[in-house]
MARLOSE-745251 format. One record per residue: residue in three letters; x negated, y negated, z of N, C-alpha, C, CB in turn. Coordinates in steps of 0.05 Angstrom, whole numbers, m for minus. Each point is the difference from the previous one (the first is absolute). Glycine has a CB too. Layout:
<atoms>
- ALA X Y Z X Y Z X Y Z X Y Z .
...
</atoms>
This chain:
<atoms>
- MET 193 1219 476 m21 m13 9 m3 m32 m10 m19 50 3 .
- PRO 16 m67 16 m3 m25 m10 m24 m5 m20 22 m11 43 .
- ARG m19 m7 m60 m23 m4 m19 m19 m18 7 28 10 m31 .
- PRO m56 m8 25 m18 m22 13 5 m21 m12 m34 24 11 .
- ILE 33 m48 8 10 m24 m9 m27 m25 4 56 18 15 .
- ASN m57 m34 m33 m13 m25 0 4 m16 23 5 2 m45 .
- GLU m22 m5 64 3 m9 27 m11 m34 1 m7 56 20 .
- THR m1 m64 m42 m9 m30 3 17 m17 11 m24 6 m34 .
- PHE 58 m4 29 16 m17 9 m1 4 34 28 m1 m48 .
- LEU m28 25 57 0 7 27 m24 m11 14 24 40 m11 .
- LYS m44 m35 3 m26 m13 13 m4 m28 m1 m18 38 m11 .
- ALA 32 m52 m8 1 m28 2 18 m9 24 m9 m3 m50 .
- ALA 33 15 48 19 m6 20 m11 3 29 35 14 m32 .
- ARG m53 3 33 m13 7 27 m22 m17 3 12 47 m2 .
- GLY m20 m67 m17 m19 m17 5 m29 10 m8 31 m16 37 .
- GLU m32 42 m49 m24 14 m7 m14 m12 m26 21 41 22 .
- LYS m44 m31 m26 m16 m11 m26 13 17 m22 m48 m12 24 .
- THR 55 m1 m49 6 14 m21 m19 m7 m27 48 1 23 .
- ASP m46 20 m44 m16 m6 m22 9 m19 m18 m14 40 5 .
- HIS 42 m47 m4 13 m18 m15 24 m10 17 m17 22 m42 .
- VAL 25 m43 34 26 m11 16 22 15 m12 m16 m49 9 .
- PRO 33 63 8 24 12 m13 24 m21 m1 m13 48 17 .
- VAL 27 m38 m38 27 m19 m10 20 17 m1 m20 m31 m28 .
- TRP 45 20 37 31 7 m9 14 m20 m3 1 35 21 .
- TYR 24 m38 m35 14 m23 m6 29 7 16 m27 m12 m51 .
- MET 31 m7 64 32 0 12 17 0 m27 m9 m31 49 .
- ARG 33 48 m49 14 3 m22 m12 11 m23 23 m32 18 .
- GLN m43 46 m18 m15 12 m17 18 19 m16 m40 m7 30 .
- ALA 55 23 m15 20 18 m13 24 m11 m10 m16 31 26 .
- GLY 23 m29 m50 28 m11 m8 0 m23 m18 15 14 43 .
- ARG m10 m37 m37 15 m18 m18 m15 m9 m29 22 m18 46 .
- SER m51 20 m41 m11 m11 m27 m8 26 m16 m19 m48 21 .
- GLN 22 70 m13 m6 24 m16 24 9 m24 m27 16 47 .
- PRO 17 m11 m69 22 8 m17 12 25 4 m19 m25 m29 .
- GLU 1 41 39 13 28 9 23 m1 21 m45 19 m10 .
- TYR 37 m39 28 23 m3 23 26 m14 m12 m37 m5 39 .
- ARG 30 m14 m53 27 m9 m17 16 18 m10 m21 m34 m13 .
- GLU 7 50 1 18 22 m15 12 17 17 m27 0 m36 .
- ILE 15 5 58 14 18 22 26 m17 13 m50 24 13 .
- LYS 43 m48 m11 20 m18 13 26 m5 m20 m40 m24 28 .
- GLU 35 35 m54 26 m4 m17 16 24 7 m20 m27 m40 .
- LYS 12 46 50 15 28 6 10 m2 33 m35 31 m38 .
- TYR 13 m39 54 7 0 26 m4 m23 18 m7 44 m8 .
- SER 24 m45 29 m4 m26 20 m23 8 18 51 m17 1 .
- LEU m57 m4 11 m20 2 26 6 22 13 m4 m45 6 .
- PHE 28 42 3 13 19 21 m5 30 m10 41 m35 14 .
- GLU m35 37 m39 m3 28 m11 m26 5 m6 42 0 m19 .
- ILE m63 m17 13 m26 11 m1 m12 7 25 m4 m23 m38 .
- THR 7 5 58 m9 10 29 13 29 10 m2 m53 13 .
- HIS 25 57 m21 12 23 14 m9 26 m17 44 m29 20 .
- GLN m62 27 m39 m9 23 m17 m32 1 6 39 m6 m40 .
- PRO m44 25 56 m30 m3 5 m17 6 m25 8 13 48 .
- GLU m5 m2 m67 m14 9 m27 m8 m27 m11 28 45 m12 .
- LEU 1 m60 8 m3 m26 m18 m12 m20 17 41 8 m28 .
- CYS m36 m15 53 m12 m14 18 m30 3 3 42 1 19 .
- ALA m53 23 m19 m26 5 3 m13 m11 m31 8 42 39 .
- TYR 2 m37 m57 m12 m7 m24 0 m29 m3 14 43 m20 .
- VAL 3 m58 28 3 m31 1 m26 m10 16 56 m1 1 .
- THR m56 16 23 m21 m6 20 m32 3 m10 38 16 34 .
- ARG m36 7 m51 m32 4 m6 m6 m8 m30 m3 41 35 .
- LEU 21 m49 m49 1 m14 m25 m26 m21 1 57 5 m3 .
- PRO m54 m28 22 m20 m16 m3 m27 5 7 32 m23 3 .
- VAL m33 47 19 m27 8 5 m15 10 m28 18 14 50 .
- GLU m4 3 m64 m9 10 m25 m7 m20 m17 26 35 6 .
- GLN m9 m54 m13 m4 m22 m19 m22 m18 6 47 2 m8 .
- TYR m45 m10 34 m19 m28 7 m25 11 14 41 m34 8 .
- ASN m44 59 1 m20 8 16 m6 m14 27 m15 14 m43 .
- VAL 37 m20 54 m1 m10 28 m4 18 21 27 m31 m16 .
- ASP m36 26 40 m10 9 18 23 10 25 m42 m30 m18 .
- ALA 59 23 11 27 10 19 26 m1 m14 m21 m18 41 .
- ALA 40 35 m33 25 m1 m10 14 m7 26 m4 33 m42 .
- ILE 32 m49 31 20 m9 21 23 11 m5 m18 m39 7 .
- LEU 31 56 11 24 14 m4 18 m18 m13 m6 29 37 .
- TYR 21 m22 m59 22 m15 m13 25 6 13 m22 0 m43 .
- LYS 30 m22 57 28 3 11 11 m25 10 m11 45 12 .
- ASP 34 m52 0 10 m25 3 m5 m4 30 35 1 m39 .
- ILE m39 m28 47 2 m4 27 19 2 18 m25 m20 m14 .
- MET 50 25 m3 28 3 15 4 32 4 23 m45 m25 .
- THR m38 64 17 3 26 2 11 10 22 m30 0 m26 .
- PRO 18 m4 54 7 13 28 26 m14 6 m50 9 19 .
- LEU 62 m32 m27 21 m14 16 25 13 m1 m21 m40 m8 .
- PRO 28 56 m15 27 13 2 m2 21 21 12 m8 m50 .
- ALA m34 19 58 1 22 17 6 m10 31 m34 27 m33 .
- ILE 30 m60 39 7 m6 20 27 m11 5 m43 m3 1 .
- GLY 58 2 m28 25 m9 m1 4 m26 m19 4 22 47 .
- MET m21 m32 m59 3 m22 m20 11 9 m27 m37 m23 22 .
- HIS 56 9 m33 13 10 m26 m17 m21 m19 54 19 18 .
- VAL m75 m5 m33 m17 m13 m17 4 8 m29 m32 m2 38 .
- GLU 34 m23 m57 5 9 m27 m21 m17 m11 51 15 m1 .
- ILE m66 m6 m21 m17 m17 m15 14 m9 m24 m40 24 16 .
- LYS 39 m52 m17 16 m12 m21 m15 m11 m21 32 m10 31 .
- GLY m32 18 m59 m18 m13 m20 2 m31 0 4 41 m29 .
- GLY m29 m51 27 m1 m29 0 6 m14 26 13 4 m45 .
- ILE m6 9 67 0 m11 24 m16 15 22 43 m17 m14 .
- GLY m40 42 14 m19 15 20 17 15 20 m39 m35 m4 .
- PRO 30 37 28 16 19 18 21 m17 11 m40 32 13 .
- VAL 63 m20 m12 22 m13 12 12 18 20 7 m26 m40 .
- ILE 0 13 63 16 14 24 25 m9 7 m38 7 16 .
- ASP 56 10 m18 27 m8 5 10 3 29 7 11 m47 .
- ASN m24 m2 66 8 m3 28 m25 m14 14 33 43 0 .
- PRO m38 m68 m4 m21 m13 14 4 0 30 m6 m28 m40 .
- ILE m16 22 54 m3 m1 29 7 m30 6 m38 40 5 .
- SER 57 m42 18 5 m28 8 4 0 27 19 m14 m41 .
- SER m20 37 56 3 m2 29 m18 22 14 50 m19 m6 .
- LEU m51 21 35 m13 17 13 17 30 m3 m20 m42 33 .
- ALA 46 37 m39 15 27 0 m8 13 m29 44 m17 34 .
- ASP m51 0 m51 m6 12 m26 m26 15 m1 26 m36 m20 .
- VAL m47 22 40 m24 15 2 2 21 16 m21 m36 m7 .
- GLU 38 40 27 0 22 16 14 26 m16 0 m34 44 .
- LYS 14 29 m66 14 20 m18 m23 15 m16 45 m31 m5 .
- LEU m67 16 0 m21 12 m14 m10 28 9 m10 m45 m8 .
- GLY 7 64 m13 m11 25 10 m31 5 0 43 16 m17 .
- GLU m46 6 16 m33 9 m4 m7 12 m26 m3 11 49 .
- ILE m21 m9 m57 m6 12 m26 m12 24 10 m5 m41 m29 .
- HIS 12 65 14 m12 26 m2 m9 6 m25 26 13 32 .
- PRO m54 m19 m38 m10 m1 m28 5 27 m16 m35 m34 16 .
- GLU 29 56 m2 2 29 m14 30 1 m11 m37 26 35 .
- GLU 58 m40 m21 31 4 m12 4 m23 m11 20 29 31 .
- ASP m28 m56 m25 9 m19 m13 m15 m10 m25 18 m8 43 .
- VAL m44 13 m43 m13 m9 m25 m19 23 m9 2 m51 12 .
- PRO 5 73 m17 m15 27 m4 m14 m7 m26 35 35 23 .
- PHE m20 m49 m41 m11 m9 m29 m29 m18 4 55 m3 m20 .
- VAL m53 m14 37 m28 m14 6 m23 21 6 26 m41 20 .
- LEU m20 57 2 m19 19 4 m8 16 m19 15 m3 36 .
- ASP 4 15 m50 m5 17 m21 m19 m10 m24 44 17 14 .
- THR m36 m45 m16 m19 m11 m19 m31 m6 10 43 m20 m18 .
- ILE m43 16 45 m26 m2 8 m17 27 2 18 m41 23 .
- LYS m4 62 m18 m12 28 m2 m10 3 m26 28 20 32 .
- LEU m10 m23 m53 m9 6 m28 m25 m15 m8 48 8 m13 .
- LEU m44 m34 21 m27 m15 m9 m23 10 11 22 m40 m4 .
- THR m22 41 32 m23 1 16 m13 33 m6 23 m41 41 .
- SER m4 58 m39 m8 30 m2 m12 6 m30 39 16 36 .
- GLU m28 m26 m56 m3 9 m31 m9 m19 m18 32 28 7 .
- GLN m26 m57 m7 m3 m16 m21 m19 m24 3 43 16 m11 .
- LEU m49 m30 38 m16 m20 0 m29 6 4 38 m22 14 .
- ASN m56 7 m22 m29 6 11 m9 m29 12 m14 40 m38 .
- VAL 31 m54 46 m2 m24 15 19 0 26 m12 m23 m43 .
- PRO 5 3 65 19 6 21 26 m11 m5 m36 1 30 .
- LEU 57 7 m19 28 m11 m3 8 m18 21 13 40 m23 .
- ILE m8 m65 19 11 m20 19 31 2 9 m35 m29 m23 .
- GLY 42 35 41 30 1 7 6 m30 9 1 53 16 .
- PHE 26 m59 m13 3 m25 9 27 m4 15 m31 m14 m38 .
- SER 37 m9 53 24 m4 7 3 m34 2 2 51 23 .
- GLY 25 m57 m26 3 m28 7 m2 m4 31 29 m7 m41 .
- ALA m35 m19 49 m5 m11 29 29 m9 9 m52 m18 m8 .
- PRO 54 19 33 25 m7 15 14 m25 m11 m20 22 41 .
- PHE m3 m45 m41 19 m24 m7 7 0 m30 m20 m29 38 .
- THR 8 44 m56 5 0 m32 25 13 2 m49 4 m22 .
- LEU 50 21 35 25 16 0 24 m14 12 m28 39 3 .
- ALA 24 m49 16 20 m13 19 12 m22 m18 m27 9 45 .
- SER 11 m24 m61 8 m19 m19 23 8 m15 m42 m15 m2 .
- TYR 37 37 m16 21 11 m15 22 8 16 m31 13 m31 .
- MET 27 m1 51 23 12 18 18 m19 10 m28 34 13 .
- ILE 17 m60 m6 15 m20 11 13 m20 m24 m32 4 44 .
- GLU 15 m9 m65 7 m20 m19 20 17 m19 m48 m30 3 .
- GLY 47 56 m6 16 15 m20 m8 3 m24 30 m11 22 .
- GLY m57 4 m29 m16 1 m23 m22 m18 0 37 13 m23 .
- PRO m50 m16 2 m24 m17 m2 10 m30 5 m25 35 m34 .
- SER 2 m54 44 7 m27 10 m22 m16 m7 27 15 37 .
- LYS m23 m42 m44 m19 m16 m3 m15 m14 24 25 m2 m38 .
- ASN m9 m2 57 m6 m12 25 0 13 27 17 m33 m24 .
- TYR 1 58 24 0 14 24 13 m15 22 m40 22 m14 .
- ASN 62 m39 11 10 m20 15 18 18 22 m1 m40 m42 .
- LYS 16 60 29 18 17 17 m20 16 18 39 5 m35 .
- THR m59 6 27 m17 18 16 m12 m15 19 m9 29 m35 .
- LYS m1 m54 31 m13 m18 24 18 m12 20 m32 m11 m31 .
- ALA 58 11 22 18 m11 19 10 23 19 14 m38 m35 .
- PHE m13 61 21 7 23 18 m24 8 22 30 19 m41 .
- MET m54 m25 31 m22 1 16 3 m18 26 m27 12 m42 .
- TYR 32 m36 35 m2 m22 18 21 m1 18 m22 m23 m32 .
- THR 48 34 22 26 m8 13 7 27 17 17 m36 m41 .
- GLU m28 61 27 10 27 15 m25 13 7 44 7 m27 .
- PRO m62 m16 47 m28 10 4 5 32 7 m22 m49 18 .
- LYS 40 55 0 m1 25 8 11 20 m22 3 m19 48 .
- ALA 14 9 m64 9 22 m25 m24 m4 m17 55 m4 m2 .
- TRP m73 m14 2 m21 m1 m20 m20 19 12 8 m48 m18 .
- PHE m17 48 44 m23 19 9 14 29 m3 m26 m35 36 .
- ALA 50 39 m31 11 26 m5 m6 10 m29 36 m12 35 .
- LEU m27 m6 m50 m6 5 m32 m28 8 m4 33 m33 m14 .
- MET m52 15 23 m24 8 m2 m11 29 9 m1 m48 2 .
- GLU 11 55 24 m7 26 10 10 22 m17 m1 m20 43 .
- LYS 28 17 m50 13 20 m20 m18 7 m25 45 m20 14 .
- LEU m52 m6 m25 m18 3 m25 m23 6 5 21 m28 m20 .
- GLY m36 25 41 m29 8 9 4 29 3 m15 m42 25 .
- ASP 35 56 m12 2 28 3 3 13 m30 21 m5 49 .
- MET 0 m5 m64 m1 12 m27 m25 m2 m15 46 m9 m2 .
- ILE m59 m12 2 m22 m3 m16 m27 20 11 20 m53 m10 .
- ILE m23 55 35 m17 19 12 4 29 m10 0 m30 40 .
- THR 26 36 m36 9 27 m8 m5 8 m31 36 m7 38 .
- TYR m24 m16 m52 m2 5 m32 m29 m1 m8 45 m23 m8 .
- VAL m62 6 20 m28 m1 m11 m17 23 12 3 m51 m6 .
- LYS 2 63 28 m17 23 9 9 24 m17 m5 m18 50 .
- SER 32 20 m62 6 24 m15 m10 m4 m29 41 10 29 .
- GLN m48 m33 m36 m18 m4 m27 m27 10 2 25 m39 m12 .
- ILE m35 31 39 m29 12 5 m2 26 4 m11 m37 18 .
- LYS 31 48 m5 4 31 2 2 15 m25 24 m9 40 .
- ALA m11 m5 m59 4 15 m27 m27 m7 m15 55 m4 m2 .
- GLY m71 m14 2 m25 3 m12 m13 m32 m5 18 51 m22 .
- ALA 0 m73 28 m11 m23 m4 m28 m10 15 48 m5 m8 .
- LYS m65 m5 m4 m26 m3 14 m8 m30 7 m13 43 m24 .
- ALA 33 m59 19 m2 m28 9 28 m12 3 m46 m6 m24 .
- ILE 52 m14 38 28 m14 0 m5 m26 m2 22 32 26 .
- GLN 0 m42 m41 m2 m33 m5 29 m8 13 m31 m3 m51 .
- ILE 32 m17 67 26 m10 11 0 m29 m14 2 28 50 .
- PHE 25 m29 m63 3 m20 m19 19 m22 23 m1 35 m56 .
- ASP m7 m58 63 16 m18 10 4 m22 m20 m13 12 44 .
- SER 23 m6 m64 1 m20 m24 9 m27 8 9 36 m31 .
- TRP 11 m39 47 13 m26 5 m7 m12 22 33 13 m22 .
- VAL m51 m3 39 m1 m11 28 m19 m27 3 8 51 16 .
- GLY m16 m57 m40 m13 m26 m6 22 m23 5 m34 23 m36 .
- ALA 59 m15 37 20 m19 9 m3 m11 27 27 22 m28 .
- LEU m38 m8 46 m2 m10 29 m28 m10 7 34 32 14 .
- ASN m35 m54 6 m24 m11 9 m11 16 16 14 m39 m5 .
- VAL m41 31 14 m17 21 17 15 5 30 m46 m19 m25 .
- GLU 57 m2 36 11 3 24 20 19 1 m11 m41 8 .
- ASP 34 38 m28 19 20 m3 m9 27 m4 25 m34 m15 .
- TYR m47 36 m7 m8 27 m2 m13 13 24 m5 m10 m45 .
- ARG m8 m5 63 m10 10 23 22 12 18 m37 m32 m5 .
- TYR 55 17 9 26 3 19 19 22 m13 m2 m53 15 .
- PHE 9 52 m37 24 15 m11 m12 27 m15 31 m47 m7 .
- ILE m56 48 m1 m9 17 m19 m22 18 9 16 m33 m31 .
- LYS m37 16 41 m26 17 7 6 22 19 m28 m39 m5 .
- PRO 42 37 25 4 25 18 8 24 m15 15 m28 37 .
- ILE 3 28 m53 10 21 m16 m21 16 m18 42 m28 2 .
- MET m58 6 m15 m21 7 m16 m23 12 14 15 m34 m28 .
- ASN m19 24 51 m24 13 16 13 32 9 m22 m54 21 .
- ARG 47 55 m13 10 27 9 m2 19 m27 35 m21 39 .
- ILE m28 12 m63 1 16 m23 m31 8 m6 46 m23 m19 .
- PHE m62 6 18 m27 4 m6 m13 20 19 m1 m46 m20 .
- THR 4 38 46 m15 14 23 10 34 m5 0 m50 39 .
- SER 27 54 m46 10 25 m1 m11 14 m28 42 m17 30 .
- LEU m44 4 m52 m11 12 m24 m31 4 2 38 m22 m27 .
- LYS m50 1 46 m28 6 1 m7 34 10 m6 m57 10 .
- GLU 26 66 m1 m9 30 12 m2 19 m21 23 m5 42 .
- GLU m15 m3 m67 m4 14 m24 m21 2 m14 35 m8 m2 .
- ASN m55 m12 12 m26 m3 m13 m2 m5 m32 m13 29 39 .
- VAL 30 m40 m47 m2 m13 m30 m1 m28 m3 24 36 m14 .
- PRO m37 m48 m5 m4 m29 m1 27 m8 m3 m46 m3 m19 .
- LEU 51 m24 37 25 m16 m3 m2 m26 m8 17 26 31 .
- ILE m5 m32 m53 m3 m27 m13 29 m15 6 m36 19 m41 .
- MET 31 m50 45 19 m16 3 0 m22 m21 m1 13 47 .
- PHE 28 m16 m56 0 m21 m26 25 m15 1 m26 29 m32 .
- GLY 26 m54 27 24 m16 m7 m7 m22 m19 19 10 44 .
- VAL 1 m24 m53 m2 m16 m19 7 m31 13 11 42 m35 .
- GLY m32 m61 27 6 m30 8 m7 2 32 42 m13 m38 .
- ALA m56 29 47 m7 4 31 m29 m4 10 36 33 m1 .
- SER m47 m49 m15 m29 m10 6 m2 m8 28 m7 m15 m45 .
- HIS 26 2 54 m1 m10 29 0 21 21 24 m40 m14 .
- LEU m15 63 5 5 22 20 m27 22 m1 58 m6 m6 .
- ALA m74 m4 m12 m22 20 m6 m17 8 26 m2 m20 m47 .
- LEU m3 1 64 m13 2 27 17 16 22 m23 m45 m11 .
- GLU 50 44 5 15 16 20 0 30 m12 32 m43 15 .
- TRP m32 48 m37 m2 24 m14 m27 13 13 27 m18 m45 .
- ASN m46 2 42 m26 10 8 m2 10 26 m17 m30 m28 .
- ASP 32 19 52 1 9 21 14 28 2 m4 m47 11 .
- LEU 24 56 m27 10 25 m1 m14 24 m6 32 m25 m10 .
- PRO m25 45 21 m15 23 1 m3 15 m30 17 3 50 .
- ILE m25 m22 m67 m1 12 m30 m33 0 m12 53 m23 m11 .
- ASP m50 32 m11 m30 4 m10 m4 m18 m26 m1 51 19 .
- VAL 23 m58 m30 m3 m19 m23 20 m23 m2 m19 38 m23 .
- VAL 8 m61 21 17 m27 m3 4 m7 m27 m17 m18 41 .
- GLY 43 23 m51 4 m6 m30 8 m31 m3 17 50 m10 .
- LEU m30 m60 m10 3 m30 m6 11 m7 m25 m37 m8 28 .
- ASP 58 m9 m27 11 m9 m30 m22 m19 m8 54 3 7 .
- TRP m49 m14 m31 m17 m17 m13 m4 m29 9 12 28 m35 .
- ARG 3 m37 57 m4 m27 12 m25 m2 18 48 m5 m1 .
- LEU m54 25 13 m22 m1 22 m27 14 m12 38 3 39 .
- PRO m60 m18 m50 m23 11 m7 m13 19 17 m2 m38 m22 .
- ILE m11 61 15 m7 16 13 m28 m13 21 24 35 m40 .
- GLN m38 m50 27 m20 m11 18 12 m18 22 m31 1 m38 .
- GLN 48 m14 32 14 m17 21 13 19 22 9 m38 m35 .
- ALA 0 59 28 12 15 19 m22 17 23 39 3 m39 .
- ARG m59 1 26 m22 12 14 m9 m23 16 m13 35 m35 .
- GLU 7 m57 26 m9 m25 15 22 m5 24 m24 m23 m46 .
- MET 45 29 41 19 m3 24 m1 20 19 30 m21 m27 .
- GLY m41 42 25 m7 21 18 13 28 m8 m3 m37 37 .
- ILE 11 40 m61 13 26 m8 m24 19 m8 44 m23 m17 .
- HIS m53 41 31 m24 17 m6 9 34 m3 m32 m39 30 .
- LYS 58 43 m30 8 25 m10 0 0 m30 25 6 40 .
- THR m22 20 m50 m1 m2 m32 24 m20 m9 m19 52 m5 .
- VAL 9 m63 m17 20 m17 m11 9 12 m28 m21 m42 25 .
- GLN 46 39 m33 11 4 m26 12 m20 m13 4 38 13 .
- GLY m11 m40 m38 13 m22 m18 m23 m8 m20 34 m19 37 .
- ASN m24 m8 m47 23 m11 m2 5 m19 m23 0 8 45 .
- LEU m3 4 m73 3 m11 m23 25 m12 m3 m30 28 m15 .
- ASP 40 m49 8 28 m10 m4 9 17 m28 m8 m53 24 .
- PRO 30 65 m18 5 20 m26 9 m15 m27 15 38 34 .
- ALA m12 m65 m30 9 m15 m21 m28 m4 m18 43 m23 30 .
- ILE m66 26 m19 m24 m4 m17 1 27 m20 m30 m30 40 .
- LEU 41 50 m32 m4 23 m18 18 m6 m28 m7 35 44 .
- LEU 19 m57 m44 13 m13 m25 m21 m13 m16 45 m9 24 .
- ALA m65 m2 m12 m22 m17 m13 m19 15 m20 0 m28 43 .
- PRO m16 11 m58 m18 18 m20 m18 13 17 3 m29 m40 .
- TRP m19 46 35 m13 22 10 m24 m16 17 13 37 m40 .
- GLU m26 m57 22 m19 m15 15 6 m15 27 m15 m2 m44 .
- VAL 38 m6 42 8 m13 26 5 23 20 23 m42 m23 .
- ILE m7 66 19 1 16 18 m27 12 13 43 6 m23 .
- GLU m64 m2 3 m26 7 8 m13 m19 18 m2 23 m41 .
- GLU 4 m47 36 m14 m17 17 15 m3 31 m18 m25 m46 .
- ARG 44 23 43 14 m1 29 m7 29 13 42 m33 m16 .
- ALA m44 55 3 m4 24 16 m30 1 11 36 25 m30 .
- LYS m54 m36 11 m25 1 11 m5 m18 23 m13 14 m43 .
- ALA 26 m38 45 0 m16 23 14 15 27 1 m42 m35 .
- ILE 20 54 31 6 18 23 m14 18 5 35 m8 m6 .
- LEU m50 24 m12 m12 22 6 m26 m10 17 19 26 m44 .
- ASP m32 m48 37 m24 m10 15 7 m5 26 m20 m20 m39 .
- GLN 47 4 46 7 m2 24 0 26 16 23 m38 m17 .
- GLY m6 57 10 5 23 7 m26 16 8 41 m6 m27 .
- MET m56 8 5 m28 18 11 m17 m14 17 m3 22 m42 .
- ALA 9 m48 49 m21 m8 18 m4 15 28 10 m43 m22 .
- GLN 11 59 30 m2 20 23 13 23 m9 m1 m32 35 .
- ASP m8 55 m21 15 26 m4 28 m3 6 m40 27 11 .
- GLY 58 m8 m21 28 m3 8 15 m17 m20 m13 5 48 .
- TYR 11 1 m74 17 m18 m21 16 20 m18 m35 m40 m2 .
- ILE 60 37 m2 16 12 m19 11 m19 m22 10 31 35 .
- PHE m17 m27 m59 12 m22 m22 34 7 m3 m52 m3 m33 .
- ASN 66 m16 35 27 3 m11 9 m28 m7 12 41 27 .
- LEU 14 m40 m35 12 m25 m7 13 m16 26 9 23 m46 .
- GLY m1 m46 40 11 m15 24 30 9 7 m30 m40 m12 .
- HIS 39 49 m11 29 14 1 5 17 m22 19 m38 21 .
- GLY 4 46 m29 3 25 m18 m2 m10 m29 30 26 34 .
- VAL m36 m2 m51 m5 m5 m31 29 m10 m9 m39 41 m9 .
- PHE 37 m60 m7 18 m9 m19 14 22 m21 m28 m42 6 .
- PRO 50 38 m8 8 17 m27 m10 m3 m23 33 2 17 .
- SER m39 m31 m22 m12 m9 m27 m30 8 m3 32 m40 0 .
- VAL m46 48 18 m29 4 1 m7 25 m19 m3 m21 50 .
- ASN m19 19 m65 m3 20 m24 m16 20 20 m2 m32 m52 .
- PRO 8 59 49 m12 25 16 m29 m5 m7 40 37 m4 .
- GLU m49 m40 m23 m28 2 m7 m17 m21 17 12 16 m47 .
- THR 0 m40 55 m15 m20 16 m7 11 29 24 m37 m27 .
- LEU m1 54 37 m13 13 29 m20 17 m7 42 1 27 .
- LYS m37 18 m47 m23 20 m4 m28 m13 m1 32 28 m25 .
- ARG m31 m52 10 m28 m14 m6 m9 m12 24 10 m11 m46 .
- LEU 9 2 63 m7 m13 28 m12 18 16 36 m30 m1 .
- ALA m24 55 3 m8 21 20 m28 11 m8 50 12 10 .
- SER m57 m9 m34 m26 4 m13 m17 m24 8 19 27 m42 .
- PHE m14 m49 39 m21 m23 4 m2 m3 29 11 m25 m41 .
- ILE 5 31 62 m3 m4 28 m20 24 6 48 m24 10 .
- HIS m45 48 m24 m19 24 11 m26 m8 m10 34 39 0 .
- GLU m33 m49 m25 m30 m1 m11 m15 m25 11 16 22 m45 .
- TYR 0 m41 50 m14 m27 9 m11 3 30 33 m30 m31 .
- SER m13 44 43 m6 5 30 m21 18 6 45 m8 8 .
- ALA m45 32 m24 m23 19 1 m26 m10 m8 30 32 m9 .
- SER m30 m54 m11 m27 m10 m6 m10 m19 22 9 4 m50 .
- LYS 12 m15 64 m12 m19 24 m6 19 23 28 m44 m11 .
- LEU m12 61 16 m6 15 25 m23 20 0 48 m6 7 .
- SER m56 16 m30 m25 17 m5 m25 m17 4 25 29 m35 .
- ARG m24 m56 35 m25 m14 6 m13 1 30 19 m30 m36 .
</atoms>
């Protein structure tokens, strides 16, 4: 039987009143935790994610250590791509490298489909283990978004400027839209399998889409995002959209059939709401502030909380992921502060 869970995060995601502001941290599982670093001395990221018991441990560890209100599945954004025919290797110090990049419509047409139960059973087994036996908070599943995944598939690895990706988009529009549809199909199938296995919310990471302007986003990206979220909406779990350096796209995301708009640290929450974003907002402490003295962290967190709590529907998070150099005790102290400070304000 599934365990009873703390639903504060889910309530906030749905825009409902909560007793305190829920908090979770992007990249809360992993790099800053000594226990994780010890595991990484023995196992690669690939090996961890392919061992459900170990992956579940890494996923739940920050929940137990920091008392956050949600867990996010520990896995890599590239996990589903080998299933459709991409040769992905995670190289230390570089990141994901693909030795058969996409450069034509013919390459796109060669891509296959994902069958999660056969292709990524380790992901589904990890989710089942966490949600049926281990967690007392909701588990957030996730996927990369089409633009971000396409950028790796076209560039062959990480990029600073996405020139190849954008050039492909502008010069091969037929191939581009075919690739978006293929990735859209993959994401819908992959995410629905995570929900079926027990994920209670989904975050779509379009980490690099901030490289596009609004006009290009509307034409080249928004139609597939609409299709993905419209299909996922049928599953009746909260849907979160997040990207980095993409404040200029926040209103575009607000139009999508999602529940939560995730903000990085560049756009203040108050400003986002003044712009017309009235869905639940998630964010958005600059993760670099976690390296500052506690007084600075508390002051900045308080200012963000005050803006967030001005209306129902607010989830505290960082504006991007936790750095490896952040002290885990800082994250624990911050989660406690967020709970106590928001509870004192919301009880009035």
